[in-house]
Jmol script that loads the backbone (N, CA, C; Angstrom):
load data "model"
ATOM      1  N   MET A   1       2.277   6.036 -16.930  1.00  0.00           N
ATOM      2  CA  MET A   1       2.182   4.635 -16.616  1.00  0.00           C
ATOM      3  C   MET A   1       0.729   4.190 -16.634  1.00  0.00           C
ATOM      4  N   LYS A   2       0.479   3.087 -17.274  1.00  0.00           N
ATOM      5  CA  LYS A   2      -0.885   2.558 -17.380  1.00  0.00           C
ATOM      6  C   LYS A   2      -0.940   1.130 -16.894  1.00  0.00           C
ATOM      7  N   ALA A   3      -2.131   0.660 -16.575  1.00  0.00           N
ATOM      8  CA  ALA A   3      -2.279  -0.699 -16.022  1.00  0.00           C
ATOM      9  C   ALA A   3      -3.637  -1.269 -16.423  1.00  0.00           C
ATOM     10  N   PHE A   4      -3.747  -2.593 -16.361  1.00  0.00           N
ATOM     11  CA  PHE A   4      -4.986  -3.306 -16.484  1.00  0.00           C
ATOM     12  C   PHE A   4      -5.442  -3.786 -15.159  1.00  0.00           C
ATOM     13  N   ILE A   5      -6.753  -3.631 -14.890  1.00  0.00           N
ATOM     14  CA  ILE A   5      -7.347  -4.144 -13.656  1.00  0.00           C
ATOM     15  C   ILE A   5      -8.430  -5.112 -14.061  1.00  0.00           C
ATOM     16  N   THR A   6      -8.392  -6.340 -13.529  1.00  0.00           N
ATOM     17  CA  THR A   6      -9.423  -7.325 -13.828  1.00  0.00           C
ATOM     18  C   THR A   6     -10.173  -7.625 -12.528  1.00  0.00           C
ATOM     19  N   VAL A   7     -11.474  -7.815 -12.676  1.00  0.00           N
ATOM     20  CA  VAL A   7     -12.351  -8.126 -11.553  1.00  0.00           C
ATOM     21  C   VAL A   7     -13.251  -9.286 -11.943  1.00  0.00           C
ATOM     22  N   ILE A   8     -13.245 -10.341 -11.154  1.00  0.00           N
ATOM     23  CA  ILE A   8     -14.059 -11.524 -11.430  1.00  0.00           C
ATOM     24  C   ILE A   8     -14.670 -12.003 -10.146  1.00  0.00           C
ATOM     25  N   GLY A   9     -15.951 -12.362 -10.210  1.00  0.00           N
ATOM     26  CA  GLY A   9     -16.607 -12.932  -9.037  1.00  0.00           C
ATOM     27  C   GLY A   9     -18.101 -13.081  -9.222  1.00  0.00           C
ATOM     28  N   LYS A  10     -18.770 -13.562  -8.196  1.00  0.00           N
ATOM     29  CA  LYS A  10     -20.227 -13.716  -8.209  1.00  0.00           C
ATOM     30  C   LYS A  10     -20.827 -12.337  -8.328  1.00  0.00           C
ATOM     31  N   ASP A  11     -21.789 -12.177  -9.220  1.00  0.00           N
ATOM     32  CA  ASP A  11     -22.402 -10.887  -9.440  1.00  0.00           C
ATOM     33  C   ASP A  11     -23.193 -10.445  -8.208  1.00  0.00           C
ATOM     34  N   ARG A  12     -23.111  -9.151  -7.912  1.00  0.00           N
ATOM     35  CA  ARG A  12     -23.871  -8.549  -6.847  1.00  0.00           C
ATOM     36  C   ARG A  12     -23.894  -7.028  -7.049  1.00  0.00           C
ATOM     37  N   VAL A  13     -24.797  -6.370  -6.350  1.00  0.00           N
ATOM     38  CA  VAL A  13     -24.886  -4.918  -6.437  1.00  0.00           C
ATOM     39  C   VAL A  13     -23.641  -4.301  -5.811  1.00  0.00           C
ATOM     40  N   GLY A  14     -23.108  -3.258  -6.473  1.00  0.00           N
ATOM     41  CA  GLY A  14     -22.063  -2.443  -5.872  1.00  0.00           C
ATOM     42  C   GLY A  14     -20.605  -2.717  -6.281  1.00  0.00           C
ATOM     43  N   ILE A  15     -20.410  -3.737  -7.157  1.00  0.00           N
ATOM     44  CA  ILE A  15     -19.027  -4.070  -7.510  1.00  0.00           C
ATOM     45  C   ILE A  15     -18.344  -2.925  -8.224  1.00  0.00           C
ATOM     46  N   ILE A  16     -18.983  -2.402  -9.245  1.00  0.00           N
ATOM     47  CA  ILE A  16     -18.333  -1.305  -9.999  1.00  0.00           C
ATOM     48  C   ILE A  16     -18.080  -0.123  -9.112  1.00  0.00           C
ATOM     49  N   HIS A  17     -19.077   0.220  -8.313  1.00  0.00           N
ATOM     50  CA  HIS A  17     -18.927   1.372  -7.391  1.00  0.00           C
ATOM     51  C   HIS A  17     -17.800   1.162  -6.401  1.00  0.00           C
ATOM     52  N   GLY A  18     -17.732  -0.050  -5.855  1.00  0.00           N
ATOM     53  CA  GLY A  18     -16.673  -0.339  -4.856  1.00  0.00           C
ATOM     54  C   GLY A  18     -15.269  -0.258  -5.422  1.00  0.00           C
ATOM     55  N   ILE A  19     -15.072  -0.739  -6.647  1.00  0.00           N
ATOM     56  CA  ILE A  19     -13.767  -0.712  -7.256  1.00  0.00           C
ATOM     57  C   ILE A  19     -13.422   0.706  -7.741  1.00  0.00           C
ATOM     58  N   THR A  20     -14.354   1.342  -8.410  1.00  0.00           N
ATOM     59  CA  THR A  20     -14.063   2.687  -8.942  1.00  0.00           C
ATOM     60  C   THR A  20     -13.900   3.735  -7.793  1.00  0.00           C
ATOM     61  N   SER A  21     -14.520   3.453  -6.649  1.00  0.00           N
ATOM     62  CA  SER A  21     -14.308   4.343  -5.527  1.00  0.00           C
ATOM     63  C   SER A  21     -12.860   4.355  -5.048  1.00  0.00           C
ATOM     64  N   VAL A  22     -12.263   3.187  -5.046  1.00  0.00           N
ATOM     65  CA  VAL A  22     -10.843   3.056  -4.694  1.00  0.00           C
ATOM     66  C   VAL A  22     -10.028   3.862  -5.688  1.00  0.00           C
ATOM     67  N   LEU A  23     -10.328   3.711  -6.993  1.00  0.00           N
ATOM     68  CA  LEU A  23      -9.591   4.409  -8.017  1.00  0.00           C
ATOM     69  C   LEU A  23      -9.731   5.929  -7.880  1.00  0.00           C
ATOM     70  N   LYS A  24     -10.945   6.373  -7.568  1.00  0.00           N
ATOM     71  CA  LYS A  24     -11.165   7.803  -7.367  1.00  0.00           C
ATOM     72  C   LYS A  24     -10.366   8.310  -6.179  1.00  0.00           C
ATOM     73  N   ASP A  25     -10.385   7.563  -5.071  1.00  0.00           N
ATOM     74  CA  ASP A  25      -9.665   8.003  -3.884  1.00  0.00           C
ATOM     75  C   ASP A  25      -8.157   8.084  -4.094  1.00  0.00           C
ATOM     76  N   CYS A  26      -7.644   7.286  -5.061  1.00  0.00           N
ATOM     77  CA  CYS A  26      -6.228   7.266  -5.373  1.00  0.00           C
ATOM     78  C   CYS A  26      -5.885   8.128  -6.580  1.00  0.00           C
ATOM     79  N   ASN A  27      -6.894   8.836  -7.109  1.00  0.00           N
ATOM     80  CA  ASN A  27      -6.751   9.707  -8.281  1.00  0.00           C
ATOM     81  C   ASN A  27      -6.216   8.931  -9.507  1.00  0.00           C
ATOM     82  N   VAL A  28      -6.838   7.755  -9.740  1.00  0.00           N
ATOM     83  CA  VAL A  28      -6.536   6.933 -10.906  1.00  0.00           C
ATOM     84  C   VAL A  28      -7.657   7.113 -11.898  1.00  0.00           C
ATOM     85  N   ASN A  29      -7.287   7.432 -13.148  1.00  0.00           N
ATOM     86  CA  ASN A  29      -8.269   7.710 -14.214  1.00  0.00           C
ATOM     87  C   ASN A  29      -8.551   6.415 -15.006  1.00  0.00           C
ATOM     88  N   VAL A  30      -9.821   6.105 -15.157  1.00  0.00           N
ATOM     89  CA  VAL A  30     -10.244   4.959 -15.985  1.00  0.00           C
ATOM     90  C   VAL A  30     -10.290   5.425 -17.459  1.00  0.00           C
ATOM     91  N   LEU A  31      -9.451   4.792 -18.271  1.00  0.00           N
ATOM     92  CA  LEU A  31      -9.416   5.133 -19.728  1.00  0.00           C
ATOM     93  C   LEU A  31     -10.423   4.317 -20.529  1.00  0.00           C
ATOM     94  N   ASP A  32     -10.593   3.055 -20.149  1.00  0.00           N
ATOM     95  CA  ASP A  32     -11.523   2.182 -20.853  1.00  0.00           C
ATOM     96  C   ASP A  32     -11.987   1.144 -19.898  1.00  0.00           C
ATOM     97  N   ILE A  33     -13.231   0.684 -20.121  1.00  0.00           N
ATOM     98  CA  ILE A  33     -13.792  -0.320 -19.239  1.00  0.00           C
ATOM     99  C   ILE A  33     -14.751  -1.207 -20.030  1.00  0.00           C
ATOM    100  N   ILE A  34     -14.693  -2.500 -19.730  1.00  0.00           N
ATOM    101  CA  ILE A  34     -15.629  -3.422 -20.339  1.00  0.00           C
ATOM    102  C   ILE A  34     -16.057  -4.365 -19.225  1.00  0.00           C
ATOM    103  N   GLN A  35     -17.342  -4.643 -19.169  1.00  0.00           N
ATOM    104  CA  GLN A  35     -17.821  -5.581 -18.182  1.00  0.00           C
ATOM    105  C   GLN A  35     -18.945  -6.430 -18.777  1.00  0.00           C
ATOM    106  N   THR A  36     -19.133  -7.586 -18.196  1.00  0.00           N
ATOM    107  CA  THR A  36     -20.186  -8.461 -18.667  1.00  0.00           C
ATOM    108  C   THR A  36     -20.570  -9.385 -17.511  1.00  0.00           C
ATOM    109  N   ARG A  37     -21.687  -9.978 -17.676  1.00  0.00           N
ATOM    110  CA  ARG A  37     -22.155 -10.999 -16.750  1.00  0.00           C
ATOM    111  C   ARG A  37     -22.301 -12.304 -17.507  1.00  0.00           C
ATOM    112  N   VAL A  38     -21.633 -13.328 -17.001  1.00  0.00           N
ATOM    113  CA  VAL A  38     -21.691 -14.645 -17.572  1.00  0.00           C
ATOM    114  C   VAL A  38     -22.341 -15.561 -16.578  1.00  0.00           C
ATOM    115  N   GLU A  39     -23.603 -15.983 -16.893  1.00  0.00           N
ATOM    116  CA  GLU A  39     -24.433 -16.714 -15.929  1.00  0.00           C
ATOM    117  C   GLU A  39     -24.530 -15.851 -14.688  1.00  0.00           C
ATOM    118  N   SER A  40     -24.075 -16.315 -13.527  1.00  0.00           N
ATOM    119  CA  SER A  40     -24.186 -15.493 -12.328  1.00  0.00           C
ATOM    120  C   SER A  40     -22.874 -14.828 -11.943  1.00  0.00           C
ATOM    121  N   TYR A  41     -21.930 -14.815 -12.899  1.00  0.00           N
ATOM    122  CA  TYR A  41     -20.591 -14.262 -12.595  1.00  0.00           C
ATOM    123  C   TYR A  41     -20.378 -12.934 -13.322  1.00  0.00           C
ATOM    124  N   PHE A  42     -19.743 -12.002 -12.605  1.00  0.00           N
ATOM    125  CA  PHE A  42     -19.429 -10.694 -13.105  1.00  0.00           C
ATOM    126  C   PHE A  42     -17.967 -10.657 -13.520  1.00  0.00           C
ATOM    127  N   THR A  43     -17.679 -10.130 -14.691  1.00  0.00           N
ATOM    128  CA  THR A  43     -16.271  -9.895 -15.109  1.00  0.00           C
ATOM    129  C   THR A  43     -16.112  -8.462 -15.602  1.00  0.00           C
ATOM    130  N   MET A  44     -14.954  -7.889 -15.279  1.00  0.00           N
ATOM    131  CA  MET A  44     -14.702  -6.515 -15.712  1.00  0.00           C
ATOM    132  C   MET A  44     -13.219  -6.373 -15.972  1.00  0.00           C
ATOM    133  N   ILE A  45     -12.872  -5.666 -17.036  1.00  0.00           N
ATOM    134  CA  ILE A  45     -11.499  -5.301 -17.323  1.00  0.00           C
ATOM    135  C   ILE A  45     -11.475  -3.782 -17.491  1.00  0.00           C
ATOM    136  N   MET A  46     -10.569  -3.163 -16.779  1.00  0.00           N
ATOM    137  CA  MET A  46     -10.366  -1.698 -16.920  1.00  0.00           C
ATOM    138  C   MET A  46      -8.944  -1.406 -17.333  1.00  0.00           C
ATOM    139  N   PHE A  47      -8.825  -0.405 -18.195  1.00  0.00           N
ATOM    140  CA  PHE A  47      -7.488   0.093 -18.581  1.00  0.00           C
ATOM    141  C   PHE A  47      -7.390   1.452 -17.917  1.00  0.00           C
ATOM    142  N   VAL A  48      -6.414   1.633 -17.019  1.00  0.00           N
ATOM    143  CA  VAL A  48      -6.310   2.849 -16.226  1.00  0.00           C
ATOM    144  C   VAL A  48      -4.995   3.581 -16.423  1.00  0.00           C
ATOM    145  N   ASP A  49      -5.062   4.856 -16.142  1.00  0.00           N
ATOM    146  CA  ASP A  49      -3.880   5.711 -16.196  1.00  0.00           C
ATOM    147  C   ASP A  49      -3.445   6.011 -14.768  1.00  0.00           C
ATOM    148  N   LEU A  50      -2.191   5.615 -14.432  1.00  0.00           N
ATOM    149  CA  LEU A  50      -1.667   5.821 -13.092  1.00  0.00           C
ATOM    150  C   LEU A  50      -0.810   7.050 -12.987  1.00  0.00           C
ATOM    151  N   GLU A  51      -0.712   7.836 -14.035  1.00  0.00           N
ATOM    152  CA  GLU A  51       0.180   8.998 -14.073  1.00  0.00           C
ATOM    153  C   GLU A  51      -0.095   9.967 -12.925  1.00  0.00           C
ATOM    154  N   GLY A  52      -1.350  10.286 -12.657  1.00  0.00           N
ATOM    155  CA  GLY A  52      -1.667  11.254 -11.601  1.00  0.00           C
ATOM    156  C   GLY A  52      -1.968  10.632 -10.260  1.00  0.00           C
ATOM    157  N   MET A  53      -1.631   9.353 -10.095  1.00  0.00           N
ATOM    158  CA  MET A  53      -1.940   8.627  -8.878  1.00  0.00           C
ATOM    159  C   MET A  53      -1.414   9.329  -7.638  1.00  0.00           C
ATOM    160  N   SER A  54      -2.277   9.443  -6.623  1.00  0.00           N
ATOM    161  CA  SER A  54      -1.921  10.173  -5.398  1.00  0.00           C
ATOM    162  C   SER A  54      -1.314   9.292  -4.310  1.00  0.00           C
ATOM    163  N   THR A  55      -1.036   8.043  -4.616  1.00  0.00           N
ATOM    164  CA  THR A  55      -0.430   7.114  -3.691  1.00  0.00           C
ATOM    165  C   THR A  55       0.571   6.272  -4.447  1.00  0.00           C
ATOM    166  N   ASP A  56       1.194   5.332  -3.773  1.00  0.00           N
ATOM    167  CA  ASP A  56       2.099   4.449  -4.535  1.00  0.00           C
ATOM    168  C   ASP A  56       1.380   3.178  -4.953  1.00  0.00           C
ATOM    169  N   TYR A  57       1.997   2.449  -5.851  1.00  0.00           N
ATOM    170  CA  TYR A  57       1.415   1.266  -6.475  1.00  0.00           C
ATOM    171  C   TYR A  57       1.010   0.224  -5.441  1.00  0.00           C
ATOM    172  N   LYS A  58       1.902  -0.021  -4.472  1.00  0.00           N
ATOM    173  CA  LYS A  58       1.618  -1.051  -3.454  1.00  0.00           C
ATOM    174  C   LYS A  58       0.338  -0.690  -2.645  1.00  0.00           C
ATOM    175  N   VAL A  59       0.175   0.559  -2.332  1.00  0.00           N
ATOM    176  CA  VAL A  59      -1.021   1.010  -1.569  1.00  0.00           C
ATOM    177  C   VAL A  59      -2.275   0.845  -2.434  1.00  0.00           C
ATOM    178  N   LEU A  60      -2.179   1.195  -3.705  1.00  0.00           N
ATOM    179  CA  LEU A  60      -3.317   0.993  -4.620  1.00  0.00           C
ATOM    180  C   LEU A  60      -3.673  -0.485  -4.718  1.00  0.00           C
ATOM    181  N   LYS A  61      -2.666  -1.332  -4.893  1.00  0.00           N
ATOM    182  CA  LYS A  61      -2.929  -2.773  -5.022  1.00  0.00           C
ATOM    183  C   LYS A  61      -3.572  -3.303  -3.722  1.00  0.00           C
ATOM    184  N   SER A  62      -3.083  -2.905  -2.620  1.00  0.00           N
ATOM    185  CA  SER A  62      -3.638  -3.334  -1.300  1.00  0.00           C
ATOM    186  C   SER A  62      -5.092  -2.832  -1.134  1.00  0.00           C
ATOM    187  N   SER A  63      -5.347  -1.599  -1.536  1.00  0.00           N
ATOM    188  CA  SER A  63      -6.688  -1.039  -1.436  1.00  0.00           C
ATOM    189  C   SER A  63      -7.652  -1.773  -2.353  1.00  0.00           C
ATOM    190  N   LEU A  64      -7.218  -2.138  -3.555  1.00  0.00           N
ATOM    191  CA  LEU A  64      -8.044  -2.895  -4.467  1.00  0.00           C
ATOM    192  C   LEU A  64      -8.307  -4.296  -3.930  1.00  0.00           C
ATOM    193  N   ASP A  65      -7.278  -4.941  -3.334  1.00  0.00           N
ATOM    194  CA  ASP A  65      -7.450  -6.264  -2.708  1.00  0.00           C
ATOM    195  C   ASP A  65      -8.471  -6.177  -1.591  1.00  0.00           C
ATOM    196  N   ASP A  66      -8.385  -5.165  -0.747  1.00  0.00           N
ATOM    197  CA  ASP A  66      -9.333  -4.975   0.372  1.00  0.00           C
ATOM    198  C   ASP A  66     -10.739  -4.809  -0.160  1.00  0.00           C
ATOM    199  N   ALA A  67     -10.906  -3.984  -1.202  1.00  0.00           N
ATOM    200  CA  ALA A  67     -12.241  -3.757  -1.754  1.00  0.00           C
ATOM    201  C   ALA A  67     -12.789  -5.030  -2.348  1.00  0.00           C
ATOM    202  N   GLY A  68     -11.929  -5.789  -3.036  1.00  0.00           N
ATOM    203  CA  GLY A  68     -12.345  -7.077  -3.605  1.00  0.00           C
ATOM    204  C   GLY A  68     -12.800  -8.069  -2.517  1.00  0.00           C
ATOM    205  N   ASP A  69     -12.054  -8.091  -1.417  1.00  0.00           N
ATOM    206  CA  ASP A  69     -12.428  -8.982  -0.307  1.00  0.00           C
ATOM    207  C   ASP A  69     -13.820  -8.618   0.259  1.00  0.00           C
ATOM    208  N   LYS A  70     -14.041  -7.327   0.418  1.00  0.00           N
ATOM    209  CA  LYS A  70     -15.357  -6.859   0.923  1.00  0.00           C
ATOM    210  C   LYS A  70     -16.496  -7.181  -0.023  1.00  0.00           C
ATOM    211  N   LEU A  71     -16.178  -7.152  -1.327  1.00  0.00           N
ATOM    212  CA  LEU A  71     -17.220  -7.368  -2.334  1.00  0.00           C
ATOM    213  C   LEU A  71     -17.344  -8.851  -2.765  1.00  0.00           C
ATOM    214  N   GLY A  72     -16.409  -9.672  -2.308  1.00  0.00           N
ATOM    215  CA  GLY A  72     -16.463 -11.080  -2.677  1.00  0.00           C
ATOM    216  C   GLY A  72     -15.986 -11.369  -4.084  1.00  0.00           C
ATOM    217  N   VAL A  73     -15.094 -10.486  -4.614  1.00  0.00           N
ATOM    218  CA  VAL A  73     -14.541 -10.692  -5.954  1.00  0.00           C
ATOM    219  C   VAL A  73     -13.031 -10.691  -5.911  1.00  0.00           C
ATOM    220  N   THR A  74     -12.455 -11.224  -6.975  1.00  0.00           N
ATOM    221  CA  THR A  74     -10.975 -11.210  -7.100  1.00  0.00           C
ATOM    222  C   THR A  74     -10.590 -10.030  -7.985  1.00  0.00           C
ATOM    223  N   VAL A  75      -9.647  -9.202  -7.498  1.00  0.00           N
ATOM    224  CA  VAL A  75      -9.184  -8.027  -8.226  1.00  0.00           C
ATOM    225  C   VAL A  75      -7.682  -8.189  -8.474  1.00  0.00           C
ATOM    226  N   LYS A  76      -7.275  -8.010  -9.703  1.00  0.00           N
ATOM    227  CA  LYS A  76      -5.847  -8.093 -10.058  1.00  0.00           C
ATOM    228  C   LYS A  76      -5.490  -6.838 -10.829  1.00  0.00           C
ATOM    229  N   ILE A  77      -4.308  -6.284 -10.562  1.00  0.00           N
ATOM    230  CA  ILE A  77      -3.788  -5.109 -11.306  1.00  0.00           C
ATOM    231  C   ILE A  77      -2.447  -5.516 -11.897  1.00  0.00           C
ATOM    232  N   GLN A  78      -2.218  -5.080 -13.144  1.00  0.00           N
ATOM    233  CA  GLN A  78      -0.983  -5.463 -13.860  1.00  0.00           C
ATOM    234  C   GLN A  78      -0.541  -4.253 -14.683  1.00  0.00           C
ATOM    235  N   HIS A  79       0.726  -3.881 -14.547  1.00  0.00           N
ATOM    236  CA  HIS A  79       1.282  -2.800 -15.372  1.00  0.00           C
ATOM    237  C   HIS A  79       1.108  -3.138 -16.856  1.00  0.00           C
ATOM    238  N   GLU A  80       0.863  -2.119 -17.663  1.00  0.00           N
ATOM    239  CA  GLU A  80       0.678  -2.341 -19.115  1.00  0.00           C
ATOM    240  C   GLU A  80       1.897  -2.999 -19.746  1.00  0.00           C
ATOM    241  N   ASP A  81       3.120  -2.598 -19.334  1.00  0.00           N
ATOM    242  CA  ASP A  81       4.304  -3.180 -19.984  1.00  0.00           C
ATOM    243  C   ASP A  81       4.456  -4.647 -19.640  1.00  0.00           C
ATOM    244  N   VAL A  82       4.100  -5.061 -18.432  1.00  0.00           N
ATOM    245  CA  VAL A  82       4.127  -6.458 -18.045  1.00  0.00           C
ATOM    246  C   VAL A  82       3.101  -7.251 -18.880  1.00  0.00           C
ATOM    247  N   PHE A  83       1.890  -6.670 -18.964  1.00  0.00           N
ATOM    248  CA  PHE A  83       0.814  -7.273 -19.764  1.00  0.00           C
ATOM    249  C   PHE A  83       1.301  -7.477 -21.203  1.00  0.00           C
ATOM    250  N   ASN A  84       1.861  -6.435 -21.803  1.00  0.00           N
ATOM    251  CA  ASN A  84       2.306  -6.500 -23.182  1.00  0.00           C
ATOM    252  C   ASN A  84       3.421  -7.552 -23.342  1.00  0.00           C
ATOM    253  N   SER A  85       4.351  -7.609 -22.402  1.00  0.00           N
ATOM    254  CA  SER A  85       5.433  -8.581 -22.503  1.00  0.00           C
ATOM    255  C   SER A  85       4.939 -10.015 -22.426  1.00  0.00           C
ATOM    256  N   MET A  86       3.927 -10.261 -21.594  1.00  0.00           N
ATOM    257  CA  MET A  86       3.375 -11.580 -21.457  1.00  0.00           C
ATOM    258  C   MET A  86       2.599 -12.028 -22.692  1.00  0.00           C
ATOM    259  N   HIS A  87       2.094 -11.081 -23.482  1.00  0.00           N
ATOM    260  CA  HIS A  87       1.228 -11.417 -24.606  1.00  0.00           C
ATOM    261  C   HIS A  87       1.906 -11.217 -25.956  1.00  0.00           C
ATOM    262  N   LYS A  88       3.217 -11.026 -25.970  1.00  0.00           N
ATOM    263  CA  LYS A  88       3.940 -10.944 -27.213  1.00  0.00           C
ATOM    264  C   LYS A  88       4.180 -12.342 -27.763  1.00  0.00           C
ATOM    265  N   LEU A  89       4.147 -12.433 -29.061  1.00  0.00           N
ATOM    266  CA  LEU A  89       4.409 -13.735 -29.700  1.00  0.00           C
ATOM    267  C   LEU A  89       5.848 -13.892 -29.975  1.00  0.00           C
TER     268      LEU A  89
END
end "model"
wireframe off; spacefill off
backbone 0.3
color backbone group
């Protein structure tokens, strides 16, 4: 099972570390990552593998939400199949 994680918010030190620390703690592997800064805003999209995840999806989502709140960014996670269904023509 794979998922997309998006992170958007005012740029500051520690965003990548804060989010990837949650993934490490949950044993989620980052397959691909892209990030950029637009003016003073940080954006990041990660494609992750949930196969070896050491917790359940709801706990991961809650942990990412908590990390986002602490960092002042919005974090969203979406299963790959949901993402693909939404973007089919």
